[in-house]
LOLUM-945075 format. One record per residue: x, y, z of N, C-alpha, C in turn; residue in one letter. Coordinates in steps of 0.05 Angstrom, whole numbers, padded with zeros to 5 digits. Each point is the difference from the previous one (the first is absolute). Layout:
// LOLUM-945075
+--------+--------+--------+--------+--------+--------+--------+--------+--------+------+
:     nu :     nv :     nw :    cau :    cav :    caw :     cu :     cv :     cw : rest :
+--------+--------+--------+--------+--------+--------+--------+--------+--------+------+
:      X :      Y :      Z :      X :      Y :      Z :      X :      Y :      Z :    A :
...
+--------+--------+--------+--------+--------+--------+--------+--------+--------+------+
// end
This chain:
// LOLUM-945075
+--------+--------+--------+--------+--------+--------+--------+--------+--------+------+
:     nu :     nv :     nw :    cau :    cav :    caw :     cu :     cv :     cw : rest :
+--------+--------+--------+--------+--------+--------+--------+--------+--------+------+
: -03411 : -01795 :  01758 :  00020 :  00013 : -00017 : -00005 : -00008 : -00029 :    M :
:  00001 :  00019 : -00018 : -00005 : -00005 : -00028 :  00025 : -00007 : -00015 :    D :
: -00003 : -00008 : -00025 :  00023 : -00007 : -00017 : -00003 :  00014 : -00027 :    I :
:  00022 :  00009 : -00011 : -00001 :  00014 : -00026 :  00000 : -00021 : -00022 :    S :
: -00010 :  00008 : -00024 :  00000 : -00018 : -00022 :  00029 : -00007 : -00008 :    V :
:  00019 :  00018 :  00004 :  00028 : -00006 : -00006 :  00010 : -00022 :  00017 :    Q :
: -00006 :  00001 :  00026 :  00009 : -00022 :  00019 : -00014 : -00026 : -00008 :    D :
: -00026 :  00001 : -00006 : -00014 : -00024 : -00008 :  00013 : -00013 : -00025 :    L :
:  00005 :  00017 : -00020 :  00012 : -00010 : -00025 :  00027 : -00013 :  00006 :    K :
:  00016 :  00013 :  00016 :  00026 : -00011 :  00006 : -00002 : -00028 :  00013 :    A :
: -00019 : -00003 :  00018 : -00004 : -00025 :  00014 : -00011 : -00021 : -00019 :    R :
: -00018 :  00007 : -00018 : -00011 : -00019 : -00020 :  00022 : -00008 : -00019 :    L :
:  00016 :  00020 : -00010 :  00021 : -00006 : -00019 :  00021 : -00018 :  00012 :    D :
:  00004 :  00002 :  00027 :  00020 : -00017 :  00013 : -00011 : -00028 :  00006 :    A :
: -00025 : -00004 : -00006 : -00012 : -00026 :  00004 : -00006 : -00006 :  00029 :    G :
: -00001 :  00021 :  00016 : -00005 : -00003 :  00029 : -00028 : -00012 :  00005 :    E :
: -00002 : -00017 :  00019 : -00026 : -00011 :  00007 : -00011 :  00016 :  00023 :    E :
: -00025 :  00008 : -00002 : -00013 :  00015 :  00021 : -00030 : -00003 : -00003 :    F :
: -00015 :  00006 :  00021 : -00029 : -00002 :  00000 : -00011 :  00024 : -00015 :    N :
: -00012 : -00005 : -00023 : -00008 :  00021 : -00019 : -00030 : -00003 : -00006 :    F :
: -00015 :  00020 :  00005 : -00029 : -00001 : -00002 : -00010 :  00022 : -00019 :    L :
: -00017 : -00008 : -00019 : -00012 :  00018 : -00019 : -00030 :  00002 :  00007 :    D :
: -00010 :  00024 :  00006 : -00028 :  00003 :  00008 : -00018 :  00012 : -00022 :    V :
:  00010 : -00001 : -00025 : -00017 :  00010 : -00022 : -00021 : -00021 : -00007 :    R :
: -00016 :  00006 : -00020 : -00020 : -00019 : -00010 :  00013 : -00019 : -00020 :    E :
: -00013 : -00023 : -00004 :  00011 : -00021 : -00017 :  00006 :  00010 : -00028 :    E :
: -00017 :  00017 : -00012 :  00005 :  00009 : -00027 :  00025 :  00018 : -00001 :    Y :
:  00005 :  00015 :  00021 :  00024 :  00017 :  00001 :  00025 : -00018 :  00002 :    E :
: -00002 : -00021 :  00016 :  00022 : -00018 :  00004 :  00007 : -00015 : -00026 :    Y :
: -00021 : -00007 : -00015 :  00005 : -00014 : -00025 :  00015 :  00018 : -00020 :    E :
: -00006 :  00026 :  00001 :  00013 :  00019 : -00018 :  00029 :  00005 :  00007 :    E :
:  00007 :  00000 :  00026 :  00026 :  00008 :  00009 :  00006 : -00013 :  00027 :    D :
:  00017 : -00021 :  00000 :  00004 : -00016 :  00024 :  00030 :  00000 :  00007 :    N :
:  00006 :  00008 :  00024 :  00028 :  00000 :  00009 :  00007 : -00026 :  00015 :    L :
: -00018 : -00019 :  00002 :  00006 : -00025 :  00013 : -00010 : -00002 :  00029 :    G :
: -00016 :  00019 :  00008 : -00010 :  00000 :  00027 : -00025 : -00018 :  00002 :    A :
: -00006 : -00008 :  00025 : -00025 : -00014 :  00005 : -00023 :  00019 : -00003 :    L :
: -00020 : -00007 : -00016 : -00023 :  00017 : -00004 : -00022 : -00006 :  00020 :    L :
: -00007 :  00020 :  00016 : -00024 :  00000 :  00017 : -00012 :  00028 : -00002 :    I :
: -00020 :  00003 : -00017 : -00012 :  00027 : -00003 : -00008 :  00012 :  00028 :    P :
:  00003 :  00026 :  00003 : -00005 :  00013 :  00025 : -00027 : -00008 :  00013 :    L :
: -00021 : -00001 : -00016 : -00026 : -00007 :  00011 : -00002 : -00028 :  00011 :    G :
:  00018 : -00018 : -00009 :  00000 : -00028 :  00009 :  00018 : -00005 :  00023 :    E :
:  00017 :  00020 :  00006 :  00021 : -00004 :  00020 : -00011 : -00009 :  00027 :    L :
: -00021 :  00012 :  00011 : -00009 : -00009 :  00027 : -00008 : -00029 :  00000 :    P :
: -00011 : -00011 : -00022 : -00009 : -00027 : -00001 :  00022 : -00020 : -00007 :    D :
:  00023 :  00010 : -00008 :  00022 : -00017 : -00009 :  00026 :  00002 :  00017 :    R :
: -00003 :  00012 :  00023 :  00023 :  00004 :  00017 :  00015 : -00025 :  00007 :    L :
: -00015 : -00023 :  00002 :  00014 : -00025 :  00007 :  00021 : -00008 : -00020 :    E :
: -00003 :  00010 : -00025 :  00020 : -00007 : -00021 :  00027 :  00012 :  00006 :    E :
:  00000 :  00022 :  00015 :  00026 :  00014 :  00005 :  00006 :  00001 :  00031 :    I :
: -00014 : -00016 :  00015 :  00003 :  00000 :  00029 :  00030 : -00004 :  00008 :    E :
:  00014 : -00017 : -00015 :  00028 : -00005 :  00006 :  00018 :  00024 : -00004 :    D :
: -00010 :  00021 : -00013 :  00017 :  00023 : -00005 : -00001 :  00021 :  00023 :    W :
: -00016 : -00005 :  00021 : -00005 :  00020 :  00021 :  00025 :  00012 :  00012 :    K :
:  00021 : -00016 :  00005 :  00024 :  00009 :  00013 :  00022 :  00007 : -00021 :    E :
: -00006 : -00002 : -00026 :  00019 :  00004 : -00020 : -00006 :  00026 : -00016 :    Q :
:  00019 :  00009 : -00016 : -00004 :  00023 : -00017 : -00021 : -00008 : -00022 :    E :
: -00019 :  00017 : -00004 : -00020 : -00003 : -00021 :  00001 :  00025 : -00017 :    V :
:  00004 : -00003 : -00026 : -00001 :  00023 : -00018 : -00026 : -00001 : -00016 :    I :
: -00015 :  00022 :  00001 : -00026 :  00001 : -00012 :  00000 :  00021 : -00023 :    V :
: -00012 : -00008 : -00023 : -00001 :  00020 : -00021 : -00028 : -00001 : -00014 :    H :
: -00006 :  00022 : -00014 : -00024 :  00002 : -00016 :  00006 :  00017 : -00024 :    C :
: -00020 :  00013 : -00011 :  00005 :  00017 : -00023 :  00015 :  00026 :  00006 :    R :
: -00009 :  00014 :  00021 :  00011 :  00026 :  00006 :  00011 :  00003 :  00028 :    S :
: -00005 : -00019 :  00017 :  00008 :  00002 :  00028 : -00022 :  00005 :  00019 :    G :
: -00024 :  00007 : -00010 : -00023 :  00006 :  00017 : -00012 : -00025 :  00013 :    A :
: -00007 : -00020 : -00016 : -00011 : -00025 :  00011 :  00020 : -00014 :  00017 :    R :
:  00025 :  00000 : -00009 :  00020 : -00014 :  00017 :  00004 :  00014 :  00026 :    S :
: -00003 :  00026 :  00001 :  00001 :  00015 :  00025 : -00023 : -00008 :  00019 :    G :
: -00023 : -00005 : -00011 : -00023 : -00010 :  00016 :  00005 : -00028 :  00009 :    K :
:  00012 : -00016 : -00017 :  00006 : -00028 :  00007 :  00022 :  00000 :  00022 :    A :
:  00019 :  00018 : -00002 :  00021 :  00002 :  00020 : -00013 :  00006 :  00028 :    Q :
: -00017 :  00020 :  00001 : -00013 :  00007 :  00025 : -00017 : -00023 :  00011 :    A :
: -00014 : -00013 : -00018 : -00017 : -00023 :  00009 :  00017 : -00023 :  00011 :    F :
:  00022 : -00006 : -00014 :  00017 : -00022 :  00009 :  00013 :  00007 :  00026 :    L :
:  00009 :  00024 :  00004 :  00012 :  00009 :  00025 : -00021 : -00003 :  00023 :    Q :
: -00025 :  00007 : -00006 : -00021 : -00003 :  00020 : -00005 : -00029 :  00007 :    A :
:  00007 : -00018 : -00018 : -00004 : -00029 :  00004 :  00025 : -00013 :  00013 :    Q :
:  00020 :  00017 :  00007 :  00023 : -00011 :  00014 :  00024 : -00005 : -00017 :    G :
:  00000 :  00007 : -00026 :  00023 : -00002 : -00016 :  00020 :  00021 :  00008 :    F :
:  00025 : -00007 :  00004 :  00019 :  00018 :  00013 :  00018 :  00016 : -00019 :    T :
:  00002 : -00008 : -00025 :  00019 :  00013 : -00018 : -00012 :  00001 : -00028 :    N :
: -00020 :  00017 : -00004 : -00013 :  00003 : -00026 :  00010 :  00025 : -00014 :    V :
:  00009 : -00003 : -00025 :  00012 :  00022 : -00015 : -00017 :  00005 : -00025 :    R :
: -00008 :  00024 : -00004 : -00015 :  00009 : -00023 :  00018 :  00009 : -00022 :    N :
: -00004 : -00009 : -00024 :  00016 :  00009 : -00023 : -00011 :  00028 : -00009 :    V :
:  00016 :  00020 :  00005 : -00008 :  00028 : -00006 : -00003 :  00003 : -00030 :    L :
: -00023 :  00010 : -00009 : -00005 :  00005 : -00028 : -00011 : -00024 : -00016 :    G :
:  00002 : -00024 :  00013 : -00011 : -00024 : -00012 :  00013 : -00007 : -00027 :    G :
: -00015 : -00016 : -00015 :  00010 : -00011 : -00025 :  00003 :  00022 : -00021 :    I :
: -00015 :  00022 :  00003 :  00003 :  00022 : -00019 :  00028 :  00011 :  00002 :    L :
:  00009 :  00005 :  00025 :  00027 :  00011 :  00004 :  00021 : -00021 : -00008 :    A :
: -00005 : -00025 :  00007 :  00019 : -00022 : -00007 :  00005 : -00001 : -00030 :    Y :
: -00022 :  00002 : -00015 :  00003 : -00002 : -00029 :  00013 :  00024 : -00013 :    N :
:  00005 :  00022 :  00015 :  00014 :  00023 : -00010 :  00030 : -00002 :  00003 :    E :
:  00009 : -00021 :  00015 :  00029 : -00003 :  00005 :  00014 : -00007 : -00026 :    L :
+--------+--------+--------+--------+--------+--------+--------+--------+--------+------+
// end
């Protein structure tokens, strides 16, 4: 199930704690960071142990437009993650709020 940028912003504004993953590249993260853990999409298969504890929990994944995070969502689900949510529209849509 995906999540809208409006829902994400409401949760961030409320100070809610959740598993938040950014799959963009480091230079993109440095330009615009929402506070998520950065693991670029290409590094995700080699860094799964960093988020192993999240398998049974909600994981919200975002990128620039929603495309890479959609791929990350599918990959994580294939690895047994049970509740992965893609931020629709990514940081581009978030920044338009």
